[in-house]
C-alpha positions as CSV (number, residue, x, y, z in Angstrom):
1,M,-18.3,8.0,-2.2
2,T,-17.3,9.9,-5.3
3,N,-17.4,8.3,-8.8
4,N,-13.7,8.3,-9.0
5,E,-13.3,6.5,-5.7
6,T,-15.9,3.9,-7.0
7,E,-13.9,3.5,-10.1
8,V,-10.7,3.0,-8.2
9,M,-12.4,0.4,-6.0
10,K,-13.6,-1.5,-9.0
11,N,-10.2,-1.7,-10.6
12,Q,-8.5,-2.9,-7.5
13,A,-6.4,-6.1,-7.5
14,P,-8.4,-9.4,-6.7
15,G,-8.3,-10.0,-2.9
16,R,-7.1,-6.6,-1.9
17,K,-9.4,-4.3,0.1
18,A,-9.6,-0.5,-0.8
19,M,-10.1,2.1,1.8
20,L,-10.2,5.9,2.2
21,L,-7.4,7.3,4.5
22,R,-7.4,10.8,5.5
23,L,-4.1,12.3,6.5
24,D,-2.7,15.7,7.8
25,P,-0.9,17.2,4.7
26,A,2.3,17.2,6.3
27,V,2.1,13.4,7.5
28,H,1.2,12.7,3.9
29,Q,4.1,14.7,2.5
30,A,6.4,12.9,5.0
31,L,5.1,9.3,4.0
32,A,5.3,10.3,0.2
33,Q,9.0,11.4,0.7
34,W,9.8,8.3,2.7
35,A,8.1,5.9,0.1
36,E,10.0,7.6,-2.9
37,E,13.2,7.3,-1.1
38,D,12.5,3.6,-0.7
39,S,11.4,3.0,-4.4
40,R,7.7,2.2,-3.2
41,S,4.4,3.5,-4.1
42,L,2.9,5.5,-1.2
43,N,0.1,2.8,-0.7
44,S,2.6,0.2,-0.5
45,H,4.7,2.1,1.9
46,I,1.8,2.7,4.2
47,E,0.8,-1.1,4.0
48,L,4.6,-1.9,4.9
49,L,4.5,0.3,8.1
50,L,1.1,-1.1,9.1
51,R,2.3,-4.7,8.7
52,D,5.5,-3.8,10.7
53,D,3.4,-2.5,13.6
54,L,1.1,-5.5,13.5
55,A,4.2,-8.0,13.5
56,G,5.7,-5.8,16.4
57,A,2.5,-6.3,18.4
58,N,2.2,-10.0,17.6
59,R,-1.0,-9.3,15.7
60,L,0.1,-10.0,12.0
61,P,-2.1,-12.8,10.6
62,E,-0.3,-16.0,9.7
63,N,-2.2,-16.3,6.4
64,V,-1.1,-12.7,5.2
65,Q,0.3,-12.7,1.7
66,P,3.8,-11.3,1.4
67,L,4.6,-7.9,0.1
68,R,6.0,-7.3,-3.4
69,R,9.6,-6.1,-3.5
70,P,10.0,-2.4,-4.0
71,G,10.5,-1.0,-7.6
72,R,9.1,-2.0,-10.8
73,P,7.8,-5.7,-11.3
74,P,10.0,-7.7,-13.8
75,L,9.3,-7.4,-17.5
76,A,7.9,-10.8,-17.7
77,T,4.8,-9.7,-15.7
78,Y,3.7,-7.3,-18.5
79,K,3.6,-9.9,-21.1
């Protein structure tokens, strides 16, 4: 693991798991474009797609936390 990856993992939100995902560049570009169109980060968009597939296969855990709505959080969360 590189120093940068280690720093990213240290700064992650509590209760969230970090992982490295290797993608074909064309797949990455397609996902990034789709995420941008939906006003989501690439990370949150990938999580949304994974959750949708888990739910479709009846494998989404009942205790999973809800996803944040797309876009910037309300200003109140910055104070």
